[in-house]
TORLUMVEX-724385 format. One record per residue: residue in one letter; x, y, z of N, C-alpha, C in turn. Coordinates in steps of 0.02 Angstrom, whole numbers, padded with zeros to 5 digits, always signed. Example, Ala and Ser with C-alpha at 12.3 -4.5 7.8 and 13.67 -1.06 7.14 Angstrom:
REM residues 2
a+00660-00284+00390+00615-00225+00390+00660-00165+00390
s+00642-00112+00354+00684-00053+00357+00645+00002+00394
END
This chain:
REM residues 220
m+00042-00060+00000+00000+00000+00000+00044+00063+00000
t+00027+00110-00043+00066+00171-00049+00051+00217+00010
k+00104+00243+00040+00095+00288+00097+00068+00356+00074
p+00031+00391+00117+00004+00457+00099+00061+00506+00084
r+00045+00557+00044+00094+00609+00029+00114+00647+00092
i+00177+00664+00096+00203+00709+00148+00222+00773+00113
i+00183+00825+00121+00191+00887+00084+00259+00918+00096
e+00292+00938+00042+00357+00970+00046+00348+01045+00038
t+00401+01083+00045+00399+01156+00038+00372+01176-00030
d+00337+01232-00032+00315+01260-00096+00353+01325-00110
q+00409+01335-00075+00449+01395-00083+00516+01381-00117
g+00522+01322-00147+00584+01307-00182+00641+01296-00133
i+00702+01294-00160+00762+01285-00120+00792+01353-00106
q+00798+01369-00042+00823+01434-00021+00888+01425+00018
g+00928+01477+00020+00990+01476+00059+01050+01456+00016
e+01105+01492+00024+01163+01482-00019+01189+01411-00016
f+01195+01381+00044+01222+01313+00049+01177+01263+00014
n+01111+01266+00028+01064+01219-00002+01064+01224-00079
v+01067+01286-00102+01066+01297-00175+01128+01269-00207
e+01186+01280-00177+01248+01256-00206+01252+01179-00205
v+01226+01148-00152+01224+01075-00150+01178+01048-00205
y+01120+01079-00213+01074+01057-00266+01104+01067-00335
d+01138+01123-00344+01172+01136-00407+01223+01082-00422
s+01260+01060-00371+01310+01008-00380+01277+00943-00402
m+01220+00926-00372+01184+00865-00391+01161+00868-00464
m+01131+00924-00483+01105+00931-00551+01161+00933-00602
r+01216+00962-00585+01273+00963-00631+01300+00892-00641
n+01298+00852-00588+01319+00782-00592+01272+00743-00639
l+01207+00756-00633+01158+00723-00677+01170+00744-00750
r+01183+00808-00760+01197+00831-00828+01259+00797-00857
d+01311+00793-00817+01374+00763-00841+01366+00689-00856
r+01318+00656-00824+01304+00586-00838+01256+00577-00896
g+01231+00632-00923+01183+00627-00978+01113+00609-00956
w+01095+00626-00895+01030+00607-00868+00979+00663-00866
m+00991+00717-00903+00941+00769-00909+00882+00743-00951
e+00823+00772-00940+00763+00750-00977+00755+00788-01043
t+00810+00814-01071+00805+00855-01131+00773+00818-01190
d+00793+00756-01201+00766+00718-01257+00691+00707-01250
l+00667+00701-01188+00596+00694-01176+00558+00755-01199
i+00586+00814-01188+00556+00876-01209+00555+00881-01285
l+00611+00863-01316+00615+00864-01389+00565+00815-01420
k+00559+00756-01390+00512+00706-01414+00440+00730-01409
a+00427+00773-01359+00360+00800-01351+00344+00854-01403
g+00392+00872-01444+00380+00918-01500+00403+00989-01490
m+00441+01002-01437+00465+01069-01424+00535+01078-01452
r+00538+01108-01511+00601+01116-01547+00611+01186-01574
q+00563+01231-01564+00569+01298-01593+00531+01349-01551
g+00543+01412-01566+00505+01466-01535+00526+01483-01465
l+00479+01511-01427+00488+01533-01358+00457+01483-01311
a+00495+01457-01265+00470+01408-01216+00472+01437-01146
l+00433+01407-01102+00433+01423-01031+00452+01361-00992
e+00499+01370-00946+00515+01316-00899+00490+01336-00830
v+00452+01293-00799+00426+01306-00731+00471+01269-00681
g+00500+01306-00635+00544+01277-00585+00611+01254-00614
p+00650+01299-00643+00712+01279-00676+00768+01259-00628
g+00763+01279-00564+00818+01265-00518+00881+01299-00544
p+00938+01262-00546+01000+01292-00571+01003+01299-00647
g+00951+01277-00682+00944+01294-00752+00970+01245-00803
y+00999+01189-00782+01033+01145-00830+00986+01116-00883
l+00925+01097-00864+00879+01068-00912+00864+01116-00969
g+00844+01178-00951+00828+01227-01002+00889+01246-01044
l+00946+01250-01012+01007+01268-01049+01027+01213-01098
e+01018+01150-01078+01032+01095-01124+00982+01095-01182
w+00920+01114-01167+00870+01118-01221+00889+01173-01271
l+00909+01230-01245+00931+01284-01289+00990+01263-01332
k+01037+01227-01301+01097+01205-01336+01081+01156-01393
k+01027+01117-01384+01009+01066-01434+00959+01091-01486
t+00939+01154-01481+00892+01182-01529+00921+01246-01558
e+00892+01269-01612+00917+01329-01647+00863+01382-01650
g+00883+01445-01637+00837+01501-01641+00784+01502-01586
t+00794+01463-01534+00746+01459-01479+00764+01508-01423
h+00713+01526-01383+00724+01568-01325+00684+01539-01266
l+00704+01557-01206+00674+01527-01147+00660+01579-01093
r+00601+01574-01063+00587+01608-01000+00583+01554-00947
a+00609+01567-00889+00610+01516-00836+00583+01547-00772
l+00529+01518-00747+00494+01544-00688+00516+01507-00626
e+00549+01542-00580+00578+01512-00521+00558+01551-00459
i+00538+01515-00406+00513+01548-00345+00569+01569-00298
s+00628+01539-00306+00684+01553-00260+00734+01603-00289
p+00742+01661-00259+00791+01710-00284+00863+01682-00281
d+00878+01642-00231+00945+01612-00226+00959+01566-00285
m+00909+01529-00306+00917+01484-00362+00924+01522-00427
i+00889+01577-00434+00895+01618-00494+00966+01643-00504
k+00999+01663-00450+01069+01686-00454+01114+01631-00482
v+01104+01570-00459+01144+01514-00484+01128+01499-00557
a+01064+01500-00574+01044+01487-00644+01073+01539-00691
e+01073+01602-00671+01102+01655-00713+01177+01645-00721
r+01210+01623-00668+01281+01608-00672+01294+01551-00721
n+01251+01500-00719+01260+01443-00764+01246+01462-00837
a+01197+01506-00847+01182+01529-00915+01242+01566-00944
e+01276+01605-00902+01337+01639-00924+01390+01588-00945
a+01398+01536-00905+01448+01485-00920+01433+01449-00985
y+01369+01440-01000+01348+01408-01063+01355+01455-01123
g+01361+01520-01109+01361+01569-01163+01291+01580-01192
l+01239+01571-01151+01170+01574-01175+01128+01628-01141
s+01162+01675-01108+01125+01726-01071+01079+01767-01115
d+01096+01772-01180+01054+01812-01225+00991+01776-01247
r+00986+01712-01230+00927+01673-01252+00882+01650-01195
v+00901+01667-01133+00860+01646-01076+00853+01703-01026
r+00794+01707-00997+00781+01756-00943+00745+01721-00886
y+00773+01730-00826+00744+01700-00766+00699+01750-00731
v+00640+01728-00713+00589+01772-00684+00567+01743-00617
k+00566+01785-00565+00542+01762-00500+00466+01762-00500
g+00437+01706-00479+00365+01703-00477+00340+01634-00458
n+00274+01629-00450+00240+01568-00430+00200+01541-00489
g+00206+01476-00500+00170+01445-00556+00095+01450-00552
q+00069+01463-00492-00004+01468-00483-00031+01534-00509
d+00013+01582-00520-00008+01648-00545+00049+01676-00587
m+00056+01650-00648+00114+01666-00689+00111+01737-00716
p+00167+01772-00713+00170+01842-00737+00181+01847-00812
f+00141+01810-00850+00148+01809-00923+00080+01818-00956
d+00082+01843-01018+00020+01854-01055-00010+01788-01079
d-00074+01790-01095-00107+01733-01126-00074+01716-01192
s-00074+01651-01208-00051+01626-01273+00017+01654-01293
m+00064+01653-01246+00130+01683-01256+00183+01633-01279
f+00176+01570-01260+00230+01522-01269+00213+01467-01319
d+00265+01445-01355+00258+01389-01401+00262+01323-01365
g+00292+01322-01306+00298+01261-01267+00310+01277-01194
v+00290+01231-01151+00302+01236-01078+00328+01169-01054
f+00382+01171-01015+00406+01109-00986+00428+01119-00914
s+00430+01064-00877+00450+01066-00807+00473+00996-00788
n+00526+00992-00749+00549+00928-00723+00568+00934-00650
g+00538+00892-00609+00558+00888-00539+00529+00940-00492
s+00480+00978-00515+00451+01028-00469+00377+01016-00454
l+00344+00972-00491+00273+00960-00482+00255+00943-00410
h+00297+00904-00376+00280+00883-00308+00282+00941-00258
e+00312+00999-00279+00315+01057-00235+00255+01104-00245
w+00216+01094-00297+00161+01140-00311+00105+01127-00261
s+00090+01178-00220+00039+01168-00169-00031+01161-00199
q-00042+01191-00257-00107+01185-00292-00093+01170-00366
p-00078+01107-00380-00058+01090-00449-00111+01105-00501
r-00175+01100-00484-00226+01114-00534-00221+01186-00559
l-00206+01232-00514-00198+01302-00534-00138+01310-00581
v-00084+01274-00568-00026+01278-00612-00042+01249-00680
f-00078+01192-00681-00098+01163-00745-00140+01212-00786
d-00186+01246-00752-00228+01295-00787-00187+01353-00813
e-00136+01373-00775-00092+01427-00798-00050+01405-00858
v-00028+01343-00857+00009+01316-00915-00035+01321-00977
y-00097+01301-00971-00144+01304-01027-00154+01376-01050
r-00160+01421-01003-00173+01492-01020-00116+01523-01059
v-00054+01512-01038+00003+01546-01069+00026+01513-01134
l+00001+01453-01148+00019+01419-01210-00019+01447-01270
k+00015+01452-01327-00018+01468-01389-00061+01408-01411
p-00113+01418-01449-00149+01362-01478-00101+01318-01518
g-00102+01253-01506-00056+01207-01537+00009+01200-01499
g+00018+01239-01445+00079+01236-01405+00084+01170-01367
r+00145+01145-01359+00157+01081-01326+00179+01090-01253
y+00169+01038-01213+00194+01040-01144+00219+00971-01124
c+00266+00972-01077+00295+00910-01050+00313+00923-00978
i+00279+00889-00933+00289+00897-00860+00307+00829-00831
s+00365+00824-00802+00388+00760-00774+00411+00768-00702
d+00406+00714-00665+00426+00715-00594+00434+00644-00570
l+00456+00638-00508+00460+00573-00475+00391+00547-00461
r+00386+00482-00443+00323+00453-00420+00335+00421-00351
r+00287+00432-00308+00294+00409-00238+00292+00334-00232
d+00259+00300-00279+00249+00228-00274+00300+00189-00315
m+00358+00218-00328+00410+00180-00363+00430+00120-00322
n+00456+00068-00356+00479+00008-00322+00530+00025-00268
p+00524-00004-00208+00572+00011-00154+00645+00000-00174
l+00657-00050-00217+00725-00062-00240+00750-00004-00282
m+00707+00022-00327+00725+00079-00368+00737+00141-00324
r+00696+00148-00273+00705+00205-00227+00774+00200-00193
w+00792+00140-00172+00857+00131-00139+00915+00145-00187
i+00909+00119-00249+00961+00130-00299+00968+00205-00315
l+00911+00238-00324+00910+00309-00341+00943+00350-00285
t+00927+00333-00223+00956+00368-00166+01032+00356-00163
l+01052+00295-00173+01123+00277-00170+01163+00314-00224
m+01133+00323-00283+01168+00354-00339+01168+00430-00336
t+01128+00458-00292+01123+00530-00287+01183+00559-00250
k+01217+00606-00283+01275+00639-00254+01271+00714-00268
p+01296+00755-00219+01329+00736-00157+01280+00707-00106
k+01306+00671-00058+01263+00636-00010+01222+00683+00032
e+01243+00746+00037+01205+00795+00077+01135+00807+00049
i+01125+00792-00015+01061+00805-00047+01013+00746-00039
r+01036+00689-00014+00994+00629-00011+00932+00638+00033
p+00936+00671+00091+00874+00682+00130+00822+00722+00090
g+00846+00770+00049+00800+00809+00008+00768+00766-00046
l+00806+00719-00074+00778+00673-00123+00722+00631-00092
i+00735+00605-00033+00685+00563+00000+00622+00603+00015
s+00630+00665+00038+00570+00706+00051+00533+00722-00013
s+00570+00729-00069+00537+00742-00133+00497+00681-00156
i+00526+00621-00147+00489+00560-00165+00426+00554-00123
n+00432+00568-00059+00374+00563-00013+00319+00613-00030
a+00339+00668-00063+00290+00719-00082+00263+00710-00153
a+00292+00663-00190+00272+00653-00260+00204+00620-00265
y+00176+00624-00325+00109+00597-00338+00113+00527-00370
t+00059+00491-00365+00051+00428-00403+00015+00445-00468
l+00015+00397-00514-00020+00406-00578-00093+00422-00567
e-00126+00385-00523-00198+00394-00511-00212+00463-00481
e-00170+00485-00436-00180+00550-00404-00174+00607-00455
i-00124+00603-00497-00114+00657-00545-00167+00655-00600
q-00190+00597-00618-00245+00593-00667-00308+00626-00640
s-00320+00616-00575-00379+00646-00544-00375+00722-00545
i-00316+00749-00529-00307+00822-00528-00312+00850-00599
l-00281+00816-00646-00284+00839-00716-00355+00838-00743
g-00395+00790-00720-00463+00785-00743-00506+00845-00725
e-00483+00883-00676-00519+00944-00655-00487+01007-00683
s-00436+00999-00724-00399+01056-00750-00411+01064-00825
n-00383+01117-00853-00389+01129-00925-00341+01085-00966
l-00298+01047-00932-00253+01001-00966-00280+00929-00965
r-00344+00921-00955-00374+00855-00945-00367+00809-01005
r-00354+00836-01064-00348+00794-01124-00276+00773-01138
c-00235+00775-01087-00164+00759-01096-00152+00684-01092
r-00090+00665-01103-00068+00595-01096-00024+00591-01033
v-00038+00541-00992+00001+00531-00931+00030+00460-00932
s+00095+00455-00923+00127+00389-00922+00173+00386-00861
q+00194+00325-00845+00241+00317-00790+00297+00271-00811
n+00355+00282-00780+00413+00239-00791+00437+00212-00724
l+00497+00187-00721+00520+00155-00660+00522+00203-00600
i+00537+00266-00613+00544+00312-00556+00498+00372-00559
g+00464+00383-00616+00427+00446-00621+00365+00445-00664
l+00336+00505-00671+00276+00517-00711+00293+00568-00765
v+00259+00562-00822+00268+00608-00878+00200+00629-00904
i+00188+00695-00907+00126+00723-00932+00141+00761-00996
t+00110+00742-01052+00123+00776-01115+00058+00790-01151
g+00061+00839-01195+00001+00855-01234+00011+00920-01272
e-00043+00944-01302-00041+01009-01337-00107+01044-01327
k-00104+01109-01330-00164+01150-01323-00202+01149-01389
a-00265+01134-01386-00306+01129-01447-00309+01197-01482
d-00309+01194-01549-00316+01256-01588-00384+01287-01577
END
């Protein structure tokens, strides 16, 4: 039986030490080739202006920009400390002219209607205190025909996979945060129920060994 969710912070990762440790973990994932960039490309996001919700230190969006041509990115992040790190990483990539980080909450996005060609997010869904509102905002800011891809961990992953994932996570200081993120993550059934009440209800939801993937497009 799957244990109930244990709600995690909805304020992102704050504090210089916590941010730097998280940046180290994400950089390690990038260096191993474990970013979800190909998942975003497969979902049809290869051109135009995209929005990333919860970019953290920015590696996913920066890798997407690096693998596409003529694209631009807005990234909505709730933590000012994380934005500083993401801007530093964008400088290191040489992509500062193609990305802008914006402080804000996904439940009330500071963007115009029908502004983006695509929206993606990885690893932040479990932090959204009201995910239905975020889903509705994703729908609002997408252009007709715009694509989206939202992925995250799943709480009901196999215990062996949970143990392996925890063991492989480095630096070790971030492991308690990983466990709390898994405990706050949704199951397939839970997220389908929430989506069914949102404007993204016609999406596709799948699961893999460790996570969930939500994809779709806004109807013309």
